[in-house]
N, C-alpha and C positions, 0 to 999 in steps of 0.2 A: 640397133636402133630401139629406142624406147617405144613401147606400144601403149595405146590408150587404155586407161582403166575401164573395165566394164562397169556400167551403171545400170541400176534397176530402180523402178519406182518403189517407194516405200508403201507397204500395205496401209490402207486406211485404218485409223484407230477404231476399234469396235465401238458401236454405240453404247454398249455396257459401260465403257469407260468414258467416251466422249460426252454422253448426255448425263453423266453423274449417277447412273443406276448403281454403280459400285458402292455408293454410300450406304445403301440399304443392307449390304452384305459384309462390309468391312468396318466394324466399329472402331472408334478411337482407340489407339494403342495396338491395333491388329494390323496384319499385313495381307495384301493381295498376293497370292502365290500363283504365278503363271506356270504353265506346263509347256515345255520343260522350263526349268528355272533359268533366268538370265545368267550368262557368262560372257567372257570377252568375245566369243564367236556368235553369240545369239543375243542380240540387244533390243529386239523390237519392244519388249515390255518396258524397257527404260524410256522409250518414246511415249508409251502410254502414260507412264508416270509423269513425264514432263508436260504432256498435253493436258493432264488433270491438275496442273499447277502444283505438283508434288504433294497432292492431297492424301496419298496413301504410300506407306513404305512397301518395299519389295525385298524378299530375301534374294541373295545372289547379286550379280552385277559384276563390277570391276573391283579388283583388288590386286595390288602388287606388293608382295612382302614376304616375310618369313612364314614357314609352315612346318609343323611337326617338331619332334624332339631335337632333330639335327638343325632346325631353323633354316632348311633349304628354301629357296625362292619358289613362290607360286604366283601364277598369273591367273587370277580368277578366285572365286570364293572357295573356301575349304569344302571339299566334297562331303556330302552326307549320303547315307544309304539311298534315300528316296530320290535325291537329285541325280545320283549316279544311275539308278535304275531307269529313270525317265529319260535321261540323256541317251542311254543305250537303246531304249525302245525307239526314240526318235531317230537314232542313227541307223538301226537295223530294220525297223518296221516289224520286228518279231514281238508277239504278245507273250510274255512269260507266264508260267504258272505262278500264282501268288500264294505264298505260304503264310501260315499264322505268324511266323517270325517277321516276315516282311510287312504284314499289317501292323504289328507292334512297332516296328521301326518307323513306319509311316506316321503312326500316332505320335511317337517320340519326336520325329522331325517336325511335324506340324506344330507341336507344342513349342519346340525350340524356335521356330520361325514366327511364333505368335500369330498363326494363321486365322484370318477371318473368313476367307473364301479361297478356293482353288479354282483357277480359270484356265480353260483351254480354248484358244482361238483357232479358226481354220488355218491349216498349214499342211505341207506334205507330211504324210504319215499320221494325220490326226486321228484316224479310226483306231489304229493300234494304241495310241496314247490314251484316247477316250476309254477304251475297254480296260486298259491297264489301271487307269485312275479309278474307274468304276469298281474294279476288283479290289483295289487297295482301300477305297472308301466304304465299300460294302453297299453302295447305293448308286443308282444312275444319276448322272448330272442332269441339270435342267438347262434347256436352250433359252438363253435370255440375252437380248441385245447383241446377237451375233457371236456369242461365245457359249461354251458349256460351262456351267457353274456348279460347284459343290460347296454348299454352305458349311462352315465349321462353327458350331454353336458353343458359346460359353465354355470354351476350353475343351470341348469334346472334339473328336476328330475321326480319322479313318476307322471304319468298322464300328463306330459307336453311334447310337441314336441321340438326337438332340434332346435336351431336357426341356 
């Protein structure tokens, strides 16, 4: 016999997004980078984006298509070092030691994503994610509108001071 699908209430959109606070942190042409990044199994940030009238772009999300030199199929965005690291921290709850190479990769990924701000909403395992992002960015986030926020200024990013 078929069984009913389990349903859960969707978390409220954080006020940082709902009231437009994000606008002060994500300039035109930049992205809001949620932690962890959206993928087909983790879509809450896509809800934020639609509730903000698609006012900001996000890295990640849905993608179905070819990937890699053999053009094999992929369901989800092409993995990057930082998105893979954050997904693993979310899955395990383990806070990794962060090397200088990982900080360099994070800077590279934030440039690739054209990041304006990195945002972490309350979720299971958020303490491990917050400490990991703090180590990658080299600075603690600020609690604003129900989320942790790390501003990425004028092309600077993880481990760099804003100009």
